[in-house]
C-alpha positions as CSV (number, residue, x, y, z in Angstrom):
1,M,-5.6,-12.3,-4.3
2,L,-3.7,-10.1,-7.2
3,N,-3.7,-11.4,-10.5
4,V,-2.3,-9.1,-13.3
5,Q,-1.9,-10.2,-17.3
6,N,-0.8,-8.4,-20.6
7,L,-0.5,-4.8,-18.3
8,S,0.7,-2.0,-20.4
9,K,0.6,1.7,-19.4
10,E,1.2,4.2,-21.9
11,Y,1.0,8.2,-22.0
12,P,0.9,10.3,-24.5
13,G,4.3,12.7,-25.5
14,P,4.6,15.0,-28.0
15,G,5.4,12.5,-30.8
16,E,5.6,8.5,-29.9
17,A,3.5,8.0,-27.0
18,I,5.5,6.9,-23.9
19,T,5.2,3.2,-22.5
20,V,5.5,2.8,-18.9
21,L,4.5,-0.6,-18.8
22,E,4.7,-3.0,-21.5
23,N,2.8,-6.5,-21.4
24,L,2.8,-6.8,-17.4
25,D,2.5,-10.3,-15.6
26,L,2.4,-11.0,-11.8
27,S,0.3,-13.1,-9.3
28,V,0.3,-13.0,-6.0
29,E,-0.8,-15.3,-3.2
30,K,-2.9,-14.8,-0.5
31,G,-0.6,-13.6,2.9
32,E,2.3,-13.0,-0.2
33,S,4.9,-10.4,0.2
34,V,6.1,-9.0,-2.2
35,A,8.5,-6.1,-3.3
36,I,9.6,-5.0,-6.3
37,V,12.7,-2.9,-6.6
38,G,14.1,-0.4,-9.6
39,P,15.7,2.8,-10.1
40,S,13.6,6.2,-9.8
41,G,11.1,6.4,-13.0
42,C,11.0,3.3,-14.0
43,G,7.3,2.9,-13.3
44,K,7.3,1.0,-9.9
45,T,4.5,4.3,-8.7
46,T,2.2,3.7,-11.4
47,L,2.3,0.2,-11.0
48,L,0.9,0.8,-7.2
49,N,-1.2,3.4,-8.9
50,I,-3.4,1.0,-11.4
51,L,-3.2,-1.9,-8.1
52,G,-4.3,0.4,-6.1
53,T,-7.3,1.6,-8.5
54,L,-6.2,5.1,-8.5
55,D,-5.0,4.7,-12.1
56,V,-6.7,2.6,-14.9
57,P,-3.8,0.7,-17.9
58,T,-4.1,1.6,-21.5
59,S,-4.6,-2.3,-21.4
60,G,-5.0,-5.4,-19.4
61,S,-6.3,-6.7,-16.5
62,V,-5.9,-6.5,-12.8
63,S,-8.0,-9.6,-10.9
64,I,-8.0,-8.6,-6.2
65,N,-9.3,-11.4,-4.6
66,G,-11.6,-12.5,-7.9
67,Q,-12.6,-9.0,-8.9
68,D,-12.3,-7.9,-11.8
69,V,-11.0,-3.7,-11.1
70,G,-11.3,-3.0,-14.7
71,A,-14.9,-3.9,-15.3
72,M,-15.9,-1.4,-12.9
73,D,-16.8,2.1,-13.0
74,A,-14.8,5.0,-11.2
75,E,-17.7,4.9,-7.7
76,E,-17.5,0.9,-7.5
77,R,-13.3,1.4,-7.8
78,S,-13.9,3.9,-5.0
79,R,-16.5,1.9,-3.1
80,F,-13.6,-1.8,-3.4
81,R,-11.2,0.4,-2.6
82,N,-11.7,1.8,0.9
83,R,-13.5,-1.5,1.7
84,S,-10.7,-3.7,0.2
85,L,-7.2,-1.9,0.2
86,G,-4.6,-0.8,2.9
87,F,-2.0,2.0,1.7
88,V,1.2,3.3,3.1
89,F,2.9,6.3,1.1
90,Q,6.0,7.5,1.7
91,Q,5.1,11.0,3.0
92,H,1.7,9.5,5.0
93,F,-0.9,12.2,4.3
94,L,-1.7,12.3,8.0
95,L,-4.5,15.4,8.5
96,P,-2.3,17.9,10.8
97,Q,-5.9,19.3,12.2
98,C,-6.4,15.6,13.3
99,T,-5.2,13.3,16.4
100,V,-3.4,10.3,15.8
101,L,-6.7,8.2,16.6
102,E,-8.9,10.4,13.9
103,N,-5.9,9.9,11.5
104,V,-6.3,6.0,12.0
105,L,-10.0,6.4,11.2
106,M,-10.0,8.7,8.5
107,P,-10.9,5.7,5.7
108,R,-14.4,5.5,7.6
109,L,-15.5,8.6,6.5
110,A,-16.1,7.3,2.9
111,G,-19.4,6.0,4.3
112,G,-21.2,2.9,4.2
113,W,-19.8,1.1,6.9
114,E,-22.2,-1.5,8.1
115,E,-20.5,-2.0,11.6
116,S,-20.7,0.7,14.4
117,E,-18.1,3.7,14.9
118,D,-17.1,2.7,18.4
119,A,-16.1,-1.6,17.1
120,T,-14.3,0.3,14.4
121,R,-12.9,2.5,16.6
122,E,-11.8,0.7,19.2
123,R,-10.1,-1.5,16.8
124,A,-8.2,1.4,15.9
125,A,-7.6,2.0,19.7
126,S,-6.0,-1.6,19.5
127,L,-3.6,-1.0,16.3
128,L,-2.3,1.7,17.9
129,K,-1.4,-0.4,21.2
130,D,-0.4,-3.5,19.3
131,L,1.8,-0.5,17.4
132,G,3.2,0.6,20.6
133,L,1.7,4.1,20.6
134,S,-1.1,4.1,22.8
135,E,0.4,7.1,24.4
136,R,0.0,8.8,21.2
137,V,-3.4,8.8,20.4
138,D,-4.2,12.1,21.5
139,H,-1.5,13.4,19.8
140,M,-1.0,15.5,16.9
141,P,1.0,14.5,13.9
142,Y,3.2,17.6,14.8
143,Q,4.4,15.6,17.8
144,L,4.9,12.6,16.0
145,S,8.9,11.2,15.1
146,G,9.2,10.0,11.3
147,G,8.9,6.3,12.4
148,E,5.7,7.5,14.6
149,R,4.0,8.9,11.3
150,L,4.4,5.5,9.4
151,R,3.3,3.9,12.5
152,V,-0.1,6.0,12.3
153,A,-0.3,5.2,8.8
154,V,-0.2,1.4,8.8
155,A,-2.7,1.7,11.3
156,R,-4.7,3.5,8.9
157,S,-4.3,1.4,6.1
158,L,-4.9,-1.9,8.2
159,V,-8.4,-0.1,10.1
160,N,-10.3,-1.4,7.1
161,Q,-9.5,-5.1,7.5
162,P,-8.5,-5.2,3.9
163,G,-6.4,-7.8,2.5
164,L,-4.0,-6.4,0.3
165,I,-1.9,-3.6,1.6
166,L,0.1,-1.4,-1.2
167,A,3.1,0.1,0.6
168,D,4.7,2.7,-1.6
169,E,8.1,3.6,-0.7
170,P,7.5,3.5,3.6
171,T,11.2,4.4,4.3
172,G,12.3,6.6,1.9
173,S,11.6,9.4,4.6
174,L,13.7,7.4,7.5
175,D,16.7,6.9,8.3
176,P,18.9,3.9,8.2
177,A,18.6,3.0,11.3
178,M,14.7,3.8,12.2
179,G,14.1,2.4,8.6
180,E,15.6,-1.2,9.5
181,Q,12.8,-1.3,11.9
182,V,9.8,-0.3,9.4
183,A,11.7,-3.7,7.9
184,D,11.3,-5.5,10.7
185,L,7.6,-4.5,11.0
186,F,5.7,-5.2,7.4
187,S,7.5,-8.5,8.1
188,E,5.4,-9.0,10.7
189,L,1.9,-7.4,9.2
190,N,1.9,-11.0,7.0
191,T,1.5,-12.6,10.8
192,H,0.3,-10.8,12.3
193,H,-2.7,-9.0,11.4
194,D,-3.1,-11.5,8.0
195,V,-2.6,-9.4,4.6
196,T,-1.1,-9.8,1.9
197,L,1.7,-6.7,1.1
198,V,2.9,-5.5,-1.8
199,T,5.6,-2.3,-1.9
200,V,8.0,-0.5,-3.7
201,T,11.1,-0.1,-2.3
202,H,14.8,1.0,-2.3
203,N,15.1,0.0,0.7
204,A,17.9,-3.3,0.8
205,A,17.0,-4.3,4.3
206,L,12.9,-4.0,3.4
207,A,12.9,-5.9,0.2
208,D,15.2,-8.4,1.7
209,R,12.2,-9.4,4.7
210,M,10.0,-9.7,1.8
211,G,8.7,-13.9,0.8
212,T,9.3,-12.6,-3.1
213,V,11.5,-9.7,-4.3
214,Y,11.5,-8.5,-8.4
215,A,12.7,-6.2,-10.8
216,L,11.2,-3.6,-12.4
217,E,13.1,-3.5,-15.7
218,L,11.7,-2.1,-19.1
219,G,8.3,-1.7,-18.3
220,N,8.0,-5.7,-16.7
221,L,8.8,-7.6,-13.8
222,V,11.7,-9.7,-13.5
223,R,12.0,-12.5,-10.6
224,R,14.7,-11.9,-8.6
225,S,14.4,-13.8,-5.1
226,G,11.3,-16.2,-3.7
């Protein structure tokens, strides 16, 4: 599902370039769940953004489901991202002026979907029901708890039926008790929705529920478990 080889990322500095990732390798099989841990500022989000085609590496290659994303132009990457990937962010990024259901349907606005709008809407409603939000479809984001907003973000990440979901600190804005519930939710994604999951997190409970755990150290990944 995911194959990363010799990945490096540098940013220009006032003197020498700042190296964030250096000759990093990662292989993730279909249906696997992976956690990447490490201190703030070590490059976890940079790595996730590159995997999600939101950023490009300085060197190296990223292949997702057999497709070399580095060979795509910006428009092709955008289309691939919308069709093949799902994202869950710490701040959720729900649109405040839209209902829960409308937020879940947001990926469809990029256009080019082959299925009917009714079919997508039906799947979105089904996802919200599975996530315990069937009574919230017409609510606005401000009417939801933090945990409910996260579940809406998870439903949105699944509505395009992605093969790979990337999650950036999904429990970062939640209290410990809710963080445990989210760990349960993410550990079930692989089984119930047949997706591959890569998450970066500080949450030990969430990391422990993933099949494999890596630590990002000095620009490279060190396998901790799995």
